[in-house]
C-alpha positions as CSV (number, residue, x, y, z in Angstrom):
1,M,-83.4,-6.6,-186.0
2,M,-81.0,-8.4,-183.3
3,S,-77.4,-9.9,-183.8
4,N,-76.8,-13.0,-184.1
5,K,-73.3,-12.3,-182.6
6,S,-72.1,-12.0,-178.8
7,F,-68.9,-10.7,-178.3
8,V,-66.1,-10.1,-175.3
9,F,-65.3,-6.9,-174.6
10,R,-61.7,-6.6,-172.6
11,F,-60.7,-2.8,-171.4
12,A,-57.9,-2.2,-168.1
13,D,-58.8,-4.9,-166.0
14,V,-62.4,-5.6,-167.2
15,E,-63.7,-8.3,-169.2
16,V,-67.5,-8.0,-170.4
17,R,-68.8,-11.2,-171.7
18,E,-72.0,-10.8,-173.4
19,R,-73.5,-14.0,-173.7
20,E,-72.8,-15.2,-170.6
21,F,-74.0,-12.0,-169.5
22,R,-70.6,-11.6,-167.1
23,L,-68.6,-8.9,-166.2
24,L,-65.8,-9.5,-164.5
25,K,-62.7,-7.3,-162.5
26,R,-59.6,-8.8,-162.1
27,G,-61.1,-12.7,-162.8
28,E,-63.3,-11.4,-160.2
29,V,-67.0,-12.2,-160.6
30,L,-68.7,-9.2,-159.6
31,P,-71.9,-8.7,-159.4
32,V,-74.4,-6.4,-161.9
33,E,-78.3,-5.7,-162.1
34,P,-79.3,-6.5,-165.4
35,K,-80.4,-3.2,-166.3
36,A,-76.9,-1.6,-165.4
37,F,-75.0,-4.3,-167.6
38,R,-77.5,-4.0,-170.8
39,V,-76.1,0.1,-170.8
40,L,-72.7,-0.8,-170.3
41,L,-73.6,-3.7,-173.6
42,Y,-74.8,-0.5,-175.4
43,L,-71.8,1.7,-174.4
44,L,-69.7,-1.5,-175.5
45,H,-71.2,-1.9,-178.8
46,N,-71.0,2.0,-179.4
47,P,-67.1,2.8,-178.7
48,L,-66.6,6.3,-178.5
49,K,-69.9,7.9,-179.9
50,L,-71.9,10.3,-177.5
51,V,-75.2,7.8,-177.0
52,P,-77.9,10.4,-176.2
53,K,-80.2,9.0,-172.9
54,D,-83.4,8.3,-175.4
55,E,-81.5,5.9,-176.9
56,L,-80.2,4.1,-174.1
57,L,-83.6,4.7,-172.9
58,D,-85.3,3.2,-175.6
59,A,-82.8,0.7,-176.0
60,V,-82.6,-0.9,-172.0
61,W,-85.9,-0.3,-171.3
62,G,-88.3,-0.7,-174.2
63,N,-92.1,0.6,-173.7
64,T,-91.5,0.6,-170.1
65,A,-91.7,4.2,-168.5
66,V,-89.2,5.0,-166.6
67,S,-87.5,8.6,-166.1
68,E,-83.8,9.1,-166.3
69,N,-83.1,8.8,-163.3
70,S,-83.2,5.4,-163.6
71,L,-80.4,5.4,-166.1
72,A,-78.6,7.4,-164.0
73,R,-78.7,4.8,-161.4
74,S,-77.6,2.4,-163.5
75,I,-74.4,5.0,-165.1
76,A,-73.6,5.5,-160.8
77,L,-73.9,1.4,-160.3
78,L,-71.8,0.6,-163.2
79,R,-68.7,3.6,-162.1
80,R,-68.4,1.8,-158.6
81,L,-68.1,-1.4,-160.0
82,L,-65.8,-0.6,-162.2
83,G,-64.2,2.1,-160.2
84,D,-64.6,5.1,-162.6
85,D,-65.2,8.9,-161.3
86,L,-67.6,11.1,-163.0
87,H,-65.4,14.2,-163.2
88,S,-62.1,12.7,-164.4
89,P,-63.8,9.5,-166.1
90,R,-61.5,6.4,-167.4
91,Y,-64.5,4.5,-168.9
92,I,-67.8,6.2,-169.2
93,E,-67.8,9.9,-169.5
94,T,-71.5,12.0,-169.1
95,V,-72.0,14.8,-171.5
96,A,-74.4,17.1,-169.4
97,T,-78.2,16.9,-170.6
98,V,-77.0,15.0,-173.4
99,G,-75.6,11.2,-173.2
100,Y,-72.9,9.2,-172.2
101,R,-70.3,8.0,-174.2
102,F,-67.6,5.2,-173.5
103,V,-63.7,6.7,-174.1
104,A,-61.9,3.7,-173.1
105,D,-59.9,1.8,-175.2
106,V,-61.7,-1.4,-175.7
107,E,-60.4,-4.7,-176.5
108,V,-63.1,-6.7,-178.9
109,S,-63.1,-10.6,-180.1
110,E,-66.4,-12.4,-181.8
111,N,-67.9,-15.3,-179.2
112,L,-69.3,-17.6,-182.1
113,T,-71.1,-19.9,-179.6
114,G,-74.7,-19.3,-178.8
115,D,-77.1,-16.9,-180.0
116,P,-77.4,-14.4,-177.2
117,E,-80.3,-11.9,-177.0
118,T,-78.1,-9.0,-177.7
119,L,-79.1,-5.3,-178.1
120,Q,-79.2,-3.3,-181.5
121,P,-76.3,-1.3,-181.9
122,S,-76.7,1.7,-184.2
123,K,-75.9,2.0,-187.5
124,E,-72.9,5.0,-187.4
125,S,-71.1,2.0,-184.8
126,T,-71.6,-1.2,-186.6
127,S,-67.7,-1.8,-187.2
128,R,-66.1,-3.7,-184.3
129,V,-62.1,-3.4,-184.3
130,P,-60.5,-1.9,-181.2
131,V,-60.1,1.4,-180.6
132,I,-57.3,2.9,-182.2
133,Q,-53.3,3.6,-180.4
134,P,-53.7,7.4,-180.3
135,L,-57.1,7.1,-178.1
136,W,-55.4,4.3,-175.8
137,L,-52.3,7.1,-175.5
138,A,-54.8,9.6,-174.1
139,A,-56.7,7.1,-171.9
140,A,-53.4,6.7,-170.2
141,A,-52.8,9.9,-170.0
142,L,-55.9,10.9,-168.2
143,I,-55.6,7.8,-165.8
144,V,-52.0,9.6,-165.0
145,V,-53.7,12.7,-164.3
146,V,-56.6,11.0,-162.2
147,A,-53.9,9.3,-160.1
148,A,-52.2,12.3,-158.9
149,S,-54.7,14.9,-159.2
150,L,-58.0,12.5,-157.0
151,V,-56.6,10.5,-155.1
152,W,-53.5,10.3,-153.0
153,R,-51.2,6.7,-153.9
154,S,-49.6,6.1,-150.1
155,L,-46.1,3.9,-150.6
156,P,-46.3,0.2,-150.5
157,G,-48.1,-1.5,-147.0
158,Q,-50.1,1.8,-146.4
159,P,-53.5,2.0,-147.2
160,A,-54.8,3.9,-150.2
161,I,-58.3,5.5,-152.1
162,E,-58.3,3.3,-155.6
163,S,-61.2,5.2,-156.8
164,A,-63.7,8.0,-156.0
165,L,-67.2,7.4,-157.2
166,Q,-69.6,10.1,-156.9
167,L,-73.1,9.1,-155.5
168,T,-75.6,12.2,-155.8
169,D,-75.7,15.1,-158.0
170,D,-78.1,17.2,-156.7
171,G,-77.0,20.8,-156.1
172,N,-77.9,21.4,-152.6
173,P,-75.0,22.1,-150.3
174,K,-74.2,19.1,-147.5
175,L,-73.7,20.0,-144.5
176,S,-70.1,19.2,-142.4
177,T,-72.1,20.9,-139.6
178,G,-73.5,17.3,-139.0
179,A,-73.1,13.8,-138.9
180,L,-73.0,11.2,-142.5
181,L,-73.8,8.0,-141.9
182,S,-74.7,4.6,-143.8
183,D,-76.1,1.4,-142.6
184,G,-74.7,0.1,-146.2
185,Y,-77.9,0.2,-148.3
186,R,-78.8,3.6,-147.3
187,I,-76.5,6.8,-146.4
188,Y,-77.8,9.6,-144.3
189,F,-76.6,13.3,-144.4
190,N,-77.4,16.9,-143.7
191,E,-78.2,19.2,-146.1
192,L,-79.4,22.8,-147.0
193,R,-83.0,22.9,-148.3
194,G,-85.1,26.4,-149.0
195,G,-82.5,28.1,-146.9
196,S,-83.2,25.4,-144.0
197,P,-81.0,22.1,-143.2
198,V,-83.2,18.8,-143.5
199,I,-82.2,14.9,-143.2
200,A,-81.5,13.4,-146.4
201,Q,-81.0,10.2,-147.8
202,V,-79.5,7.9,-151.4
203,A,-79.2,5.0,-151.8
204,A,-75.6,3.7,-151.5
205,I,-74.9,3.1,-155.4
206,G,-76.0,6.3,-155.8
207,G,-79.0,7.9,-157.9
208,E,-81.6,10.6,-156.1
209,T,-81.4,12.0,-153.3
210,G,-84.9,12.0,-150.7
211,E,-85.9,14.4,-147.7
212,I,-86.5,11.9,-144.3
213,V,-89.2,14.5,-143.2
214,S,-89.8,14.7,-139.2
215,R,-91.1,17.5,-136.6
216,I,-87.9,18.4,-135.6
217,P,-86.9,21.7,-135.9
218,N,-83.8,22.0,-138.3
219,P,-82.4,18.6,-137.7
220,T,-79.1,17.8,-137.1
221,L,-77.6,14.0,-137.8
222,A,-75.6,12.7,-134.9
223,A,-75.9,9.2,-134.8
224,L,-77.1,5.9,-136.2
225,A,-78.4,3.0,-134.1
226,I,-76.7,0.1,-133.3
227,D,-79.4,-2.1,-135.3
228,S,-79.8,0.8,-138.0
229,S,-83.5,1.3,-137.0
230,S,-83.7,4.4,-135.9
231,L,-81.1,8.1,-136.6
232,L,-80.2,9.9,-133.6
233,A,-80.5,14.1,-134.1
234,L,-80.3,17.2,-132.7
235,E,-82.6,19.7,-133.3
236,E,-82.3,23.6,-133.7
237,S,-79.9,25.4,-130.8
238,N,-77.7,27.7,-130.2
239,F,-75.4,25.4,-128.7
240,F,-77.0,22.1,-127.0
241,G,-80.1,21.0,-128.4
242,H,-82.9,18.3,-127.2
243,L,-82.0,14.7,-128.9
244,W,-84.2,12.7,-130.6
245,L,-84.9,9.4,-132.0
246,L,-85.8,9.5,-135.7
247,P,-87.1,5.6,-136.7
248,V,-85.9,4.5,-140.6
249,P,-87.1,4.1,-143.1
250,A,-90.4,5.7,-141.2
251,G,-92.2,6.2,-137.7
252,E,-92.6,9.5,-135.8
253,P,-89.3,10.4,-133.8
254,R,-89.4,10.8,-130.1
255,Q,-87.8,13.2,-128.1
256,L,-85.3,12.1,-125.0
257,R,-86.4,14.4,-122.7
258,N,-83.4,13.8,-120.2
259,V,-80.9,14.4,-122.4
260,V,-79.1,18.2,-123.6
261,A,-76.0,17.9,-126.0
262,Q,-74.2,19.0,-128.4
263,A,-72.9,15.2,-129.5
264,A,-73.7,12.3,-129.3
265,G,-73.1,8.6,-130.4
266,F,-74.3,5.1,-129.4
267,T,-71.8,2.1,-127.6
268,P,-71.9,-1.2,-128.9
269,D,-74.3,-2.8,-126.3
270,G,-76.5,0.3,-127.3
271,H,-76.0,2.6,-125.0
272,L,-75.8,6.1,-125.4
273,I,-72.7,8.7,-125.3
274,F,-73.2,12.6,-125.2
275,S,-71.0,15.7,-124.8
276,K,-72.0,18.7,-123.5
277,D,-69.9,22.1,-123.3
278,T,-66.6,20.2,-121.8
279,S,-67.8,17.3,-120.1
280,L,-68.5,13.6,-121.8
281,F,-71.7,11.5,-120.2
282,F,-73.1,8.1,-120.5
283,A,-76.7,7.2,-120.2
284,E,-79.4,4.7,-121.5
285,K,-80.3,4.1,-124.9
286,D,-83.6,5.9,-124.0
287,G,-81.8,9.1,-122.2
288,S,-82.4,7.7,-118.3
289,N,-79.8,7.7,-116.0
290,P,-77.4,10.2,-117.4
291,R,-73.7,10.5,-115.4
292,K,-70.8,12.4,-116.3
293,L,-67.8,10.0,-117.1
294,R,-65.0,12.8,-117.5
295,D,-64.5,16.8,-117.7
296,L,-62.0,17.4,-120.8
297,P,-60.0,20.4,-121.9
298,S,-61.8,22.1,-123.9
299,H,-65.3,22.1,-126.1
300,V,-66.2,18.3,-127.2
301,D,-67.5,16.9,-129.9
302,R,-68.6,13.9,-132.1
303,P,-67.6,11.4,-129.6
304,V,-67.5,7.4,-130.9
305,I,-66.9,4.2,-129.4
306,S,-64.5,1.8,-130.2
307,P,-65.7,-2.1,-131.9
308,D,-64.7,-3.4,-128.7
309,G,-66.5,-1.2,-126.6
310,K,-63.1,-0.2,-124.8
311,R,-61.9,3.2,-126.1
312,I,-63.8,6.7,-126.8
313,R,-62.3,9.0,-129.1
314,L,-63.7,12.2,-129.8
315,T,-62.6,15.9,-130.9
316,V,-61.7,18.7,-129.0
317,E,-62.8,22.3,-129.9
318,G,-60.8,25.4,-129.4
319,A,-61.6,28.8,-131.1
320,Y,-59.9,28.1,-134.3
321,T,-58.2,24.2,-133.7
322,K,-59.4,21.1,-133.6
323,S,-57.8,18.0,-132.3
324,L,-58.4,13.8,-131.7
325,W,-58.4,12.7,-128.0
326,E,-59.4,9.1,-126.6
327,V,-60.6,8.2,-123.2
328,N,-61.2,4.6,-121.7
329,S,-64.3,3.6,-121.5
330,D,-65.0,4.5,-118.1
331,G,-63.5,8.3,-118.4
332,S,-60.3,7.1,-117.2
333,N,-56.8,7.8,-118.9
334,A,-57.9,10.9,-121.3
335,H,-54.7,11.9,-123.5
336,P,-54.4,13.5,-126.7
337,L,-54.6,11.1,-129.6
338,L,-51.8,12.9,-131.9
339,P,-49.2,14.8,-129.8
340,G,-47.0,16.9,-131.7
341,W,-47.9,15.3,-135.5
342,R,-48.4,18.2,-137.7
343,G,-52.1,18.5,-138.5
344,E,-53.0,17.4,-135.2
345,G,-54.2,20.8,-134.8
346,A,-56.8,20.6,-137.4
347,A,-58.0,17.0,-136.8
348,C,-61.4,16.0,-136.0
349,C,-64.5,13.7,-136.9
350,G,-63.0,10.1,-136.8
351,R,-64.4,6.7,-136.8
352,W,-63.2,3.5,-136.9
353,T,-63.4,0.9,-139.3
354,P,-66.0,-2.2,-138.7
355,D,-63.3,-4.2,-137.5
356,G,-61.4,-2.1,-135.8
357,R,-58.0,-2.0,-137.8
358,Y,-57.8,1.6,-139.0
359,F,-59.0,4.6,-137.5
360,I,-60.3,7.3,-140.2
361,F,-60.6,11.0,-139.6
362,Q,-60.5,14.4,-141.6
363,S,-57.8,17.1,-141.3
364,R,-57.6,20.8,-142.8
365,S,-54.8,22.7,-144.0
366,H,-54.9,25.9,-146.2
367,G,-58.5,25.8,-146.2
368,R,-58.7,21.6,-148.1
369,T,-59.8,18.8,-145.8
370,D,-58.1,15.5,-146.5
371,I,-59.0,12.1,-145.2
372,W,-56.1,10.3,-143.2
373,A,-56.4,6.9,-141.6
374,I,-54.3,5.3,-138.5
375,R,-53.3,1.4,-138.3
376,E,-54.9,0.4,-134.8
377,G,-52.0,-1.6,-132.7
378,S,-52.1,-2.5,-129.1
379,R,-54.0,-0.2,-127.0
380,R,-52.1,2.0,-126.5
381,L,-50.9,3.0,-130.1
382,S,-47.2,2.8,-131.0
383,A,-44.9,5.4,-132.7
384,A,-45.4,3.6,-136.1
385,S,-49.2,2.4,-135.4
386,S,-49.8,6.0,-134.3
387,S,-48.4,8.1,-137.7
388,P,-50.9,8.9,-139.6
389,S,-51.1,7.7,-143.3
390,R,-52.8,9.9,-145.8
391,L,-55.7,8.9,-148.1
392,T,-56.6,11.6,-150.2
393,N,-54.8,15.0,-151.8
394,G,-57.2,16.7,-153.8
395,P,-58.6,18.8,-156.1
396,L,-61.2,18.1,-153.7
397,S,-61.9,18.7,-149.8
398,Y,-63.6,15.4,-147.9
399,E,-64.9,15.9,-145.1
400,L,-66.7,13.4,-142.7
401,P,-65.4,10.2,-143.7
402,F,-68.0,7.1,-143.0
403,P,-66.8,3.9,-143.2
404,A,-68.8,1.3,-145.0
405,P,-70.2,-1.8,-143.3
406,D,-68.3,-4.0,-146.1
407,G,-64.6,-2.2,-145.1
408,R,-64.2,-1.5,-148.8
409,H,-65.4,1.7,-148.8
410,I,-65.7,4.8,-147.2
411,F,-68.6,7.4,-147.7
412,A,-67.9,11.4,-147.7
413,I,-68.5,14.4,-148.9
414,G,-66.7,15.9,-151.6
415,A,-66.3,19.8,-151.5
416,K,-64.8,22.4,-153.8
417,P,-65.5,25.4,-151.7
418,R,-66.2,28.6,-153.3
419,G,-68.2,31.5,-152.8
420,E,-69.4,35.1,-154.3
421,L,-69.8,38.4,-152.1
422,V,-73.5,39.4,-152.8
423,R,-75.4,42.1,-151.3
424,F,-79.3,42.8,-151.6
425,D,-80.7,45.4,-154.1
426,S,-83.8,46.6,-152.4
427,T,-85.1,47.9,-156.0
428,S,-85.0,44.7,-157.8
429,Q,-85.2,42.3,-154.4
430,Q,-82.1,40.0,-155.8
431,F,-79.0,39.3,-154.5
432,L,-76.3,41.4,-157.1
433,P,-72.7,40.8,-157.0
434,Y,-70.5,43.2,-154.3
435,L,-66.7,43.6,-155.0
436,S,-67.3,41.8,-158.2
437,G,-68.5,38.6,-156.5
438,I,-65.1,37.8,-155.1
439,S,-65.2,34.7,-152.7
440,A,-64.9,36.0,-149.2
441,L,-66.7,36.1,-146.0
442,D,-67.0,38.9,-143.6
443,A,-67.1,41.8,-145.2
444,T,-66.8,45.1,-143.1
445,V,-67.0,48.4,-144.3
446,S,-65.7,51.6,-142.8
447,R,-67.8,54.4,-141.4
448,D,-66.7,57.0,-144.2
449,G,-68.0,54.2,-146.8
450,K,-64.5,54.2,-148.2
451,W,-62.8,50.8,-147.2
452,V,-63.7,47.3,-147.0
453,T,-62.0,44.5,-145.1
454,Y,-62.5,40.8,-145.4
455,T,-61.8,37.5,-145.7
456,S,-60.6,35.3,-148.3
457,Y,-62.7,31.9,-148.8
458,P,-61.4,29.3,-148.1
459,D,-58.4,30.3,-146.2
460,R,-59.3,32.7,-144.3
461,S,-56.3,35.1,-144.9
462,L,-57.4,39.1,-144.0
463,W,-57.7,41.5,-147.3
464,R,-58.3,45.2,-147.7
465,S,-59.5,47.2,-150.8
466,R,-61.6,50.7,-151.6
467,T,-65.6,49.4,-152.0
468,D,-64.6,49.9,-155.6
469,G,-62.7,46.9,-155.4
470,S,-59.6,49.0,-156.1
471,E,-56.3,49.2,-154.3
472,R,-56.0,45.6,-152.8
473,L,-54.1,44.5,-150.5
474,Q,-53.2,41.5,-148.6
475,L,-52.9,42.2,-145.1
476,T,-52.2,38.3,-142.8
477,F,-51.1,35.3,-144.3
478,S,-50.9,31.4,-143.4
479,P,-50.8,30.0,-141.5
480,A,-53.3,32.6,-139.5
481,V,-56.8,32.2,-139.7
482,V,-58.6,35.4,-139.0
483,A,-62.2,35.9,-138.5
484,W,-64.6,39.1,-137.9
485,P,-62.3,41.7,-138.7
486,R,-63.2,45.6,-137.9
487,I,-62.6,49.0,-139.5
488,S,-61.3,51.5,-136.7
489,P,-64.3,54.3,-137.0
490,D,-61.7,56.5,-138.0
491,G,-60.8,54.2,-140.7
492,T,-56.9,54.0,-140.0
493,R,-57.1,50.5,-138.0
494,V,-58.7,47.0,-138.2
495,A,-59.4,44.6,-135.1
496,Y,-59.8,40.9,-135.5
497,S,-60.1,37.9,-134.6
498,S,-57.2,35.4,-135.1
499,S,-55.6,32.1,-134.2
500,D,-52.0,30.8,-135.2
501,A,-48.9,28.9,-133.7
502,S,-48.5,31.2,-130.8
503,C,-52.0,32.2,-129.7
504,S,-55.3,30.0,-130.1
505,S,-57.6,32.7,-129.4
506,C,-56.3,36.4,-129.7
507,V,-57.5,39.4,-130.5
508,Y,-54.8,41.4,-133.1
509,V,-55.3,45.3,-134.0
510,L,-53.2,46.1,-137.5
511,P,-52.9,49.1,-139.8
512,L,-55.4,49.7,-142.8
513,E,-52.2,50.3,-144.5
514,G,-50.4,47.4,-143.8
515,G,-47.9,46.2,-141.5
516,T,-47.2,44.5,-138.5
517,P,-50.2,43.2,-136.5
518,T,-50.4,43.9,-132.8
519,K,-52.3,41.4,-130.0
520,V,-54.2,43.3,-128.2
521,A,-56.0,41.0,-126.2
522,E,-55.6,36.7,-125.1
523,N,-58.3,34.2,-124.4
524,A,-60.7,36.8,-126.2
525,R,-62.5,37.2,-129.7
526,T,-64.7,39.5,-131.6
527,A,-64.0,42.5,-130.8
528,S,-65.6,45.5,-132.0
529,W,-64.3,49.5,-131.7
530,S,-65.6,52.3,-129.5
531,P,-67.4,55.2,-131.4
532,D,-63.9,57.6,-130.6
533,S,-61.6,54.2,-131.9
534,G,-59.7,54.8,-128.5
535,S,-61.2,51.2,-127.1
536,L,-62.2,47.9,-128.3
537,I,-65.2,45.7,-126.2
538,T,-64.6,41.5,-126.6
539,I,-65.9,38.2,-125.2
540,F,-63.5,37.6,-122.6
541,T,-62.9,33.5,-122.3
542,G,-61.1,33.2,-118.8
543,Q,-57.7,32.9,-117.7
544,G,-56.3,29.4,-119.2
545,S,-59.6,28.7,-121.4
546,A,-58.8,30.3,-125.0
547,D,-59.6,27.0,-126.2
548,K,-63.3,26.7,-124.4
549,V,-64.7,29.6,-127.0
550,C,-67.2,27.4,-128.7
551,S,-68.9,26.9,-125.5
552,V,-70.8,29.3,-124.4
553,T,-70.5,28.8,-120.8
554,S,-66.9,29.7,-121.5
555,F,-68.1,33.1,-122.3
556,E,-66.9,34.9,-119.4
557,G,-68.2,38.0,-120.0
558,L,-67.4,41.4,-122.1
559,E,-64.4,43.8,-121.5
560,T,-63.3,46.7,-122.6
561,I,-60.1,47.7,-123.4
562,D,-58.6,50.7,-123.4
563,L,-55.9,51.0,-126.6
564,R,-54.1,53.9,-125.1
565,T,-53.4,52.9,-121.6
566,G,-54.4,49.3,-121.2
567,R,-57.1,49.5,-118.4
568,I,-59.5,46.4,-118.9
569,T,-62.9,47.3,-117.5
570,S,-65.1,44.5,-116.9
571,I,-68.8,44.7,-118.2
572,P,-71.6,43.5,-115.5
573,G,-73.8,40.9,-115.9
574,S,-72.8,40.1,-119.0
575,R,-71.5,36.3,-118.9
576,E,-72.4,34.1,-121.3
577,M,-72.9,36.8,-124.2
578,G,-72.2,36.9,-127.7
579,G,-70.5,38.8,-129.4
580,P,-71.0,43.0,-128.9
581,F,-70.9,46.2,-130.9
582,W,-70.8,49.7,-129.6
583,P,-73.0,51.8,-131.5
584,A,-73.0,55.0,-129.4
585,N,-70.8,56.2,-126.7
586,D,-73.5,55.7,-124.3
587,M,-74.5,52.0,-125.3
588,L,-73.3,48.5,-126.3
589,V,-76.0,46.1,-127.4
590,A,-75.1,42.3,-127.1
591,P,-76.6,39.1,-127.7
592,N,-77.9,36.4,-124.5
593,L,-77.2,33.5,-125.5
594,K,-78.2,32.0,-122.2
595,S,-81.0,28.6,-123.1
596,G,-84.1,29.6,-123.1
597,E,-83.2,33.3,-122.9
598,E,-82.1,34.1,-126.0
599,G,-82.7,38.0,-127.6
600,F,-80.4,41.0,-127.6
601,L,-79.8,43.5,-125.0
602,T,-78.7,47.2,-124.6
603,F,-76.4,48.1,-121.9
604,D,-76.3,51.9,-121.0
605,F,-72.8,52.9,-119.6
606,K,-74.6,55.5,-117.8
607,T,-76.9,53.3,-115.8
608,K,-74.8,49.9,-115.8
609,K,-78.1,48.4,-116.7
610,W,-79.5,45.7,-119.7
611,S,-82.3,46.4,-121.6
612,P,-83.8,43.7,-123.7
613,L,-84.0,44.7,-127.2
614,V,-85.7,41.9,-129.2
615,K,-85.7,37.9,-128.2
616,G,-85.0,35.3,-130.4
617,I,-82.2,32.6,-131.6
618,F,-80.1,34.5,-134.3
619,Q,-77.9,32.6,-136.4
620,H,-75.5,36.2,-136.9
621,W,-75.8,39.8,-136.9
622,M,-74.0,43.3,-137.6
623,T,-74.9,47.1,-136.9
624,S,-75.2,48.7,-140.2
625,I,-72.0,51.6,-140.4
626,D,-73.6,54.7,-138.8
627,G,-74.7,52.8,-135.7
628,Q,-78.7,53.2,-136.0
629,Y,-79.4,49.8,-137.4
630,L,-79.2,46.5,-136.1
631,Y,-79.3,43.7,-139.0
632,L,-80.6,39.7,-137.8
633,M,-79.9,37.1,-139.8
634,I,-82.9,34.4,-138.6
635,G,-82.8,30.5,-139.4
636,G,-85.2,28.0,-139.7
637,D,-88.2,27.1,-142.2
638,D,-88.9,31.0,-143.3
639,P,-84.8,32.2,-143.1
640,K,-84.8,35.7,-143.5
641,I,-82.7,39.5,-142.4
642,M,-84.3,41.5,-140.0
643,R,-83.6,45.3,-139.3
644,V,-84.0,46.7,-135.7
645,R,-83.7,50.4,-135.0
646,L,-81.8,50.5,-132.4
647,S,-83.6,53.8,-130.6
648,N,-86.8,52.6,-129.9
649,G,-86.7,48.6,-131.0
650,T,-89.1,48.8,-133.9
651,I,-88.2,45.7,-136.7
652,D,-88.3,45.8,-139.9
653,M,-87.9,43.3,-142.6
654,V,-85.2,43.1,-145.2
655,A,-84.8,40.4,-147.3
656,G,-85.8,37.2,-147.5
657,L,-83.5,33.7,-147.7
658,K,-85.9,31.0,-148.2
659,N,-84.1,30.1,-151.6
660,F,-80.4,32.0,-150.8
661,R,-78.0,29.3,-150.2
662,P,-75.6,30.6,-147.8
663,V,-71.9,29.6,-147.1
664,V,-71.8,27.8,-143.8
665,D,-67.8,28.1,-143.1
666,E,-66.2,25.7,-140.6
667,D,-64.6,28.2,-138.1
668,T,-67.4,31.1,-137.9
669,D,-70.9,29.3,-139.3
670,K,-72.9,31.9,-141.8
671,W,-72.6,35.2,-141.4
672,L,-74.3,38.8,-141.9
673,G,-72.8,41.9,-143.3
674,V,-74.0,45.5,-144.3
675,A,-72.5,48.2,-147.1
676,A,-72.4,51.5,-146.9
677,D,-75.8,52.2,-148.4
678,G,-77.3,49.9,-145.3
679,S,-77.9,47.2,-147.9
680,P,-77.6,43.6,-146.6
681,V,-73.8,41.8,-147.9
682,L,-73.6,37.7,-148.0
683,T,-71.9,35.0,-149.2
684,R,-74.0,33.1,-151.7
685,D,-72.4,29.2,-151.7
686,I,-71.4,28.2,-155.2
687,G,-69.1,25.9,-154.8
688,T,-70.0,22.0,-154.7
689,Q,-70.7,19.6,-152.0
690,E,-71.8,15.7,-153.3
691,I,-71.4,12.3,-151.7
692,Y,-68.8,10.3,-152.6
693,D,-67.5,6.6,-152.4
694,L,-64.2,6.2,-152.0
695,T,-62.9,2.3,-152.7
696,V,-60.0,1.6,-150.5
697,N,-57.4,-0.6,-150.9
698,W,-55.9,-1.3,-147.5
699,H,-52.8,-3.7,-148.3
C-alpha cells in the first residue's frame, strides 16, 4: 500500500523534495538517477534504521532481476552528489555485508499538495519526527573529525578538498608504477590480479571494476589519447619497453615499433612525447620520426605538456629522490620547478587542470604521500604562485592525482600502506607469518641464523632483531631512507644503501649493536659482503651520476671495496649489471640488465671471466645464507619463485605466487628474502588501495 503523503527532507545544506523528485544542494538542483533518488528516499523514510540490502533492492527495483552492484552503484552516486565518504560517513553509513543506514540529523516537513508515488516505509519507522538533539551533536562531532583528519582545510583563498568519495571496493592492489587516467566517464588504472599487472577500469561515479583484456605483456598505463579513443601502454621490461596503442572501449592493440621508452604522453595536437633514460623525445602519434628534445640531469619519468602546448613538466628521479622539472616544448630552458621547496626531493607525478590554472602533483614524506597544487601565473612562475598548497593531509596516502575533465574533481589512488612479513612453508604449501608478521621489507638473515635486519614499512627505517623477534633495536632514523641491508658473514656489521640530505645514493656500514654509520661509498648502491667480511661488492653509478641510478645505462660497473685498506677494484665486463652477491671467495653472481641479454652470470676471480647461469627477466633475487643457491622471483602470467644451484645451474621450483599479493614499494619495487632454513621470505600486502574522487573548491 502506498502512502498518500509526500515530504520535504532537509539535512546539512541538502534538501530532498519527494513530490517534485528533486535533490538540491545549497539551492542548486543536482542531476540524479531515478533509482538512486528512490534509494535515498527509502533511507530518509527510515532514519537511523539499518536497512538490509535485500529490503532496499525489493523496494526500489521490485521484481526486476539486478545484483547488489546496482545498489552499490546508486549508493556511490549518492555519496558523490552529497559529498559523503565511505570511511567517515556524514549521511549514509555502510554496514559491511548487511546494508545501509542514514545517520544525519534530518528535518522533515509534510508536503500536502499532490499525490506522489512514494516508497512504502517500514513498519518499524512510521514516525516522521526530526532526529533528536544528541544525534545532531554526534553528527556535528563526526563532521569535525572528518574535516580534521580526512582532508586538509587550507587557508582562505587557497584550493581545498571538500569531500572524498571512494569509487572502487574490489580489494585488488592499485599500482602507482603506471598512470591513472580518465575521460570523465571511465577511470583507467593498473592493478594486480592473480599476481600479474592488468589494466582495469571503473565508471567515474563508482561501481564494479572490470579488466581490459589485451595481448600486451603485463601492460603499464602511460597516457590517454587526446580524443580518448585509445590508451597508451608500455609492455613489461626491466627499464624500457615498447609502446602500444590500445583502443577503448574495445579493439586490437597496435605496437609503436619505432619507440622504446620508460614513460610517454601526448601533446594537445596529438604528437607523442616520451622519455628514455635521461633524455626526452618527440615523435608523431604513431611513433614515427622520433627526435631528441634534450637531455636532463637524471632518469626522466612521467612527462606531461601544458594545455597550451608551450611547456613540458616531468619527474626527474634519483636513487631515492624525485623532483619536478620544467622545459619549454622546444627543449629549451630546462630548470627545477620548485627549487628550495621543502618537499622538492619527493615530488612527482604532476598534471595540469584542464583550464591550465593549476598544476597538481604528489609529494611523499615520512611514509605517506599527499596531493599539492600550484596556482599558475605567468609563463615563469612567480615566487608567490609557485608556493604549493597542500590539498590532502592523510590519513590515507593519495597517489597519481588526475584532474577530471569537469575541473571540479581529482581522481586518485587512496592507499593505506601496510605489509605482513611472511615465509613460505614447504610442508603446508602456505605463506605463514614471519617475525610475527610485522610490516617490514628487506629482511636479511645473518650467516649463523641468529640475527635478522629489516626495514620498517612504509617509513623505511633500519631495524635489527633476533630471528625469534626478540632484542629489537632501531638502527637508523628519519629522514634517512634505507634499502638492501646485508649482514656481514661474521655477524658484527650491516651494510646498506641510503639517501638523506647529505647523499642521494651512498653505501654505509653500521655495527649490528647500533652506533654511528660510516659512509664507505658514494655514487653506489646495493652492497653485498665478501665471505671473509672484509670487503663489499657494489654497483658503481659513476662520478657525479648519483641521481642516475634508476637507469641501467648509468650502472657503470661493479666494484669491490676493501674496508681494511680502502682499495677499490673494478670488475671487468660488468657495465649495466645489477645487484651482485659474493657467495664464495672466487665467485660473484650478478644479473645482466642489458636489453635483450637479461639473465644471471657468474664471475670467476681467477680467470676474470663471466659465464652464463640462467636467462630471463627477474623481479628480485637473493642468495641462501650458505651461498649455495640463488633464489629468483619471476613475474608475468605465472609468477613464482625459482631456486638455482650455483655449482651446476640446476633449477628447482620453490613456490607459486599466482594468488599472492606482494607489497610493491615505491623505492625498491617487489623484494625477495631467504630465511635461515632456506624458505622464501616476502611481504604480503595487507593495506588498501582504492580509487577516490576528491571534490575540489578552487576558490
